[in-house]
C-alpha positions in Angstrom: -24.0 131.3 -59.7 -26.7 129.0 -60.8 -26.6 125.3 -60.3 -26.6 122.8 -63.1 -30.3 122.2 -62.5 -31.1 125.9 -63.2 -28.6 126.7 -66.0 -30.2 126.9 -69.4 -28.4 125.4 -72.3 -27.4 128.2 -74.7 -27.4 128.8 -78.5 -23.8 129.9 -79.0 -22.7 126.9 -81.0 -25.9 126.9 -83.1 -25.5 130.6 -83.9 -21.9 130.1 -84.9 -23.0 127.6 -87.5 -25.9 129.8 -88.6 -23.6 132.7 -89.2 -21.5 130.6 -91.5 -24.6 129.7 -93.5 -25.4 126.3 -92.1 -29.2 126.5 -91.8 -30.1 123.1 -90.4 -28.2 122.2 -87.3 -28.8 118.9 -85.5 -28.0 118.2 -81.9 -26.9 114.6 -81.3 -26.7 112.7 -78.0 -26.8 109.2 -76.6 -27.9 107.4 -73.5 -27.1 103.9 -72.3 -23.4 103.6 -72.4 -23.0 102.3 -68.8 -25.9 99.9 -68.3 -25.3 96.1 -68.0 -28.4 95.4 -70.1 -30.4 96.9 -73.0 -29.4 98.9 -76.1 -27.4 102.1 -76.4 -29.7 104.7 -77.9 -29.0 107.9 -79.8 -31.2 110.8 -80.9 -30.7 113.6 -83.4 -32.9 116.8 -83.1 -33.1 119.8 -85.4 -34.8 122.7 -83.6 -36.1 125.2 -86.2 -34.4 128.5 -86.0 -37.8 130.3 -85.9 -38.8 128.4 -82.7 -36.5 130.5 -80.6 -38.4 133.7 -81.4 -42.0 132.5 -81.4 -43.9 133.3 -78.2 -46.0 130.1 -78.5 -42.9 128.0 -78.4 -40.6 130.1 -76.2 -41.8 128.4 -73.0 -40.8 124.9 -73.8 -37.6 126.0 -75.4 -36.7 127.8 -72.2 -37.3 124.6 -70.2 -34.7 122.5 -72.1 -32.1 121.0 -69.8 -29.7 118.1 -69.8 -32.1 115.1 -69.4 -30.2 113.9 -66.3 -31.4 116.9 -64.2 -35.1 116.6 -65.3 -37.7 114.3 -63.7 -39.3 111.6 -65.7 -42.5 113.6 -66.0 -40.6 116.7 -67.1 -38.8 114.7 -69.8 -42.0 113.2 -71.1 -43.7 116.6 -71.4 -40.7 118.1 -73.2 -40.3 115.1 -75.4 -43.9 115.5 -76.6 -43.2 119.1 -77.6 -39.9 118.3 -79.2 -41.3 115.5 -81.3 -44.2 117.7 -82.3 -42.2 120.8 -83.4 -38.8 119.6 -84.4 -37.2 117.1 -86.8 -36.2 114.1 -84.7 -34.8 110.6 -85.1 -33.9 107.9 -82.7 -31.7 104.8 -83.3 -30.7 101.9 -81.1 -27.8 99.4 -81.1 -28.5 96.1 -79.5 -26.5 94.5 -76.6 -25.2 91.8 -79.1 -23.7 94.5 -81.3 -22.3 96.2 -78.3 -20.5 93.0 -77.4 -19.3 92.5 -81.0 -17.8 95.9 -81.6 -17.5 97.5 -78.1 -19.5 100.2 -76.5 -17.6 103.1 -78.0 -18.1 102.0 -81.6 -21.7 101.0 -80.8 -22.4 104.5 -79.5 -21.0 106.1 -82.7 -23.0 103.7 -84.8 -26.2 104.7 -82.9 -25.4 108.3 -83.5 -24.8 107.8 -87.2 -28.0 105.9 -87.6 -30.0 108.6 -85.8 -28.5 111.4 -88.0 -29.1 109.3 -91.1 -32.7 108.7 -90.1 -33.6 112.4 -89.9 -36.2 113.5 -92.5 -33.6 115.6 -94.3 -29.8 115.6 -94.1 -28.7 118.3 -91.7 -26.2 120.9 -92.7 -24.2 120.6 -89.5 -24.0 118.6 -86.3 -23.4 119.4 -82.7 -22.4 116.3 -80.8 -22.2 115.7 -77.1 -18.8 114.8 -75.7 -15.9 114.0 -77.9 -17.7 111.8 -80.5 -17.5 112.1 -84.2 -20.3 111.1 -86.7 -19.0 109.6 -90.0 -20.6 110.7 -93.2 -18.8 113.9 -94.2 -20.8 116.2 -91.9 -19.7 119.6 -90.8 -19.7 119.1 -87.0 -18.5 120.2 -83.6 -18.1 118.1 -80.5 -18.9 119.8 -77.2 -17.9 118.5 -73.8 -21.0 118.5 -71.5 -23.0 119.6 -74.5 -26.2 118.3 -73.1 -25.9 121.0 -70.4 -24.5 123.7 -72.7 -26.3 123.5 -76.1 -30.1 123.6 -76.5 -30.1 121.3 -79.5 -28.1 118.6 -77.7 -30.3 119.0 -74.6 -33.3 118.3 -76.8 -31.6 115.2 -78.2 -30.6 114.0 -74.7 -34.3 114.2 -73.7 -35.6 112.3 -76.7 -32.9 109.6 -76.3 -33.5 109.2 -72.6 -37.3 109.0 -73.0 -37.0 106.5 -75.9 -34.6 104.2 -74.0 -36.5 104.3 -70.8 -39.6 103.2 -72.6 -37.7 100.4 -74.3 -36.4 99.2 -70.9 -40.0 99.1 -69.5 -41.0 96.9 -72.4 -37.9 94.6 -71.8 -38.8 94.4 -68.2 -42.1 92.6 -69.2 -40.2 90.1 -71.3 -37.3 89.6 -68.9 -38.8 89.9 -65.4 -36.8 89.7 -62.2 -34.0 92.1 -63.0 -35.9 95.3 -62.2 -35.2 96.8 -65.6 -38.2 99.2 -65.5 -36.7 100.8 -62.4 -32.9 100.5 -62.9 -33.0 100.8 -66.8 -30.3 98.2 -67.0 -27.8 99.9 -64.7 -25.8 97.9 -62.2 -27.8 98.6 -59.1 -27.3 96.3 -56.1 -30.7 94.8 -56.8 -29.8 94.1 -60.5 -26.4 92.6 -59.5 -28.2 90.4 -56.9 -30.6 89.2 -59.6 -27.7 88.5 -62.0 -26.1 86.4 -59.3 -29.3 84.5 -58.6 -30.8 84.2 -62.1 -27.8 84.4 -64.4 -27.7 86.6 -67.4 -30.3 87.1 -70.1 -30.1 87.7 -73.9 -30.4 91.4 -73.4 -27.3 91.6 -71.0 -24.0 92.8 -72.3 -21.6 89.9 -71.9 -18.6 92.1 -72.6 -19.3 94.1 -69.3 -17.4 92.7 -66.3 -20.3 92.3 -63.8 -22.2 90.2 -66.4 -19.1 88.1 -67.2 -18.8 87.4 -63.5 -22.4 86.1 -63.5 -21.6 83.9 -66.5 -18.6 82.3 -64.6 -20.7 81.4 -61.6 
């Protein structure tokens, strides 16, 4: 049995759509539901059907994994290939909108925006988890899809790289919270900074640890 780190995401869901005549299938994933600060970010990626069989592309295709089991350097290298050879789009929803509509709705909004930002409307979607994208798309939700479906794995990498870069920029504007390292997650250092400095405009006030800092 392989570990999650070595298991390759497959093509079964994509093939099921292709057999039904859906030529353009986009994988959709998000990153940033749990952090206390920063946006939630979604990506949509359409891997060309021909990419699977072309020797020049087979190597990077075979390296696709759930972004969480890849190193930052591996994600950056794969993101460069994905962006260069696939149709991709990224969308972000701000912490203020997260607070206004809640994180679940903000996640779905980011996904819808990412799909709508693709160069061409896809014929079908494969979405990580249990999410649904509005807009009349033929779609299928796949639990742990980022580890099981190549298209979702590609989207997870693009979303993760994009958000990590955003958080590094925000760290320069909002120093002292360690955002470049913790990416907005509630690490002990981040919580200590919240306690000492209070919250900033890129913190999610609807999240309990941030509310605690507000009350102090």
